[in-house]
C-alpha positions in Angstrom: 34.2 -13.4 11.4 35.5 -9.9 11.1 33.0 -7.0 11.1 32.0 -5.8 7.7 30.4 -2.4 8.7 31.3 -1.6 12.3 35.1 -1.8 11.8 36.4 1.1 13.9 37.8 0.6 17.3 35.3 1.2 20.1 32.1 0.4 18.1 30.8 -1.5 21.2 30.5 1.8 23.1 28.2 3.2 20.4 25.7 0.4 21.1 26.0 0.8 24.8 25.3 4.6 24.4 22.2 3.8 22.4 21.0 1.4 25.1 22.0 3.9 27.9 24.0 1.3 29.8 27.7 0.9 30.7 30.1 -2.0 30.1 29.3 -3.6 33.5 25.9 -4.6 32.2 26.8 -5.1 28.5 30.4 -6.1 28.1 32.2 -6.0 24.7 32.2 -9.8 24.5 28.4 -9.9 24.6 28.1 -7.4 21.7 30.7 -9.2 19.7 28.7 -12.4 19.7 27.5 -13.5 16.2 23.8 -13.2 17.4 24.3 -9.5 17.8 26.9 -7.9 15.5 27.0 -10.5 12.7 23.2 -10.7 12.4 22.8 -6.9 12.6 25.4 -6.4 9.9 23.7 -9.1 7.7 20.3 -7.5 8.2 21.6 -4.1 7.1 23.7 -5.5 4.2 20.6 -7.2 2.8 18.8 -3.9 2.7 21.6 -1.7 1.4 23.1 -2.8 -1.9 26.6 -1.6 -2.5 27.2 -0.9 1.2 30.9 -1.5 0.9 31.3 1.4 -1.6 29.6 4.0 0.6 31.7 7.0 1.8 31.3 10.2 3.7 27.9 10.9 5.1 26.4 7.8 3.5 28.9 5.6 5.4 28.1 7.5 8.6 24.4 6.7 8.1 25.3 3.0 7.3 27.3 2.7 10.5 24.6 4.4 12.6 21.9 2.2 11.2 24.0 -0.9 12.0 24.7 0.3 15.5 20.9 0.8 16.0 20.3 -2.7 14.7 22.8 -4.1 17.2 21.0 -2.3 20.0 17.6 -3.5 18.8 18.9 -7.1 18.9 20.4 -6.5 22.4 17.1 -5.1 23.8 15.6 -8.5 24.2 18.2 -9.5 26.8 18.2 -6.2 28.7 15.5 -7.0 31.3 17.6 -9.9 32.5 20.8 -7.8 32.6 19.7 -4.7 34.5 18.5 -4.7 38.1 15.0 -3.5 38.7 15.9 -2.0 42.0 19.0 -0.4 43.5 19.6 0.2 47.1 22.0 2.5 48.9 22.6 3.3 52.5 20.1 6.2 52.4 17.7 5.4 49.6 16.2 2.7 47.3 15.5 3.4 43.7 13.1 1.6 41.4 14.5 1.4 37.9 11.9 1.0 35.2 12.9 0.9 31.6 10.3 -0.3 29.0 12.6 -2.2 26.8 9.9 -2.9 24.2 9.4 0.8 23.9 13.2 1.4 23.7 13.4 -1.3 21.0 10.7 0.4 18.9 12.4 3.8 19.3 15.7 2.2 18.1 14.0 0.6 15.1 12.5 4.0 14.1 15.9 5.6 14.4 17.5 2.8 12.3 14.8 3.3 9.7 15.5 7.0 9.5 19.2 6.3 8.8 18.3 3.6 6.2 15.9 6.0 4.5 18.9 8.2 3.8 20.7 5.3 2.0 18.0 3.6 0.0 15.1 5.0 -2.0 11.9 4.2 -0.2 9.0 3.2 -2.3 6.5 6.0 -3.1 3.0 5.1 -2.1 0.0 6.5 -3.9 -3.0 7.1 -1.7 -6.5 7.0 -3.1 -9.4 8.4 -1.4 -13.1 8.3 -2.2 -15.7 10.7 -1.1 -19.3 9.9 -0.8 
């Protein structure tokens, strides 16, 4: 199925940049799987009515929210993809990335972009004093 939101060439690099990894760890083919890009686009389309008609800055926010959603979906597989330790001839490095924290950060970022596209419900807060 053809992408509906992330249609420009090189969109896979945007997701890798959000994750902070290169193509050796997350190749294009992995990001092009339906479990990543198709689900991410479907999730965003469900939230943003009239997504196909957006232009300018709104389209930029739509694409950015979708890229974040792709990265969120990819986070679950990242611990298995990245080594936890790298060794060289003179040093050994422990690599520690908290993917649950990274996923939460990406979800927050996605939500900021979405808030620029859809009207968020206004909450009324009531307080009582004794």
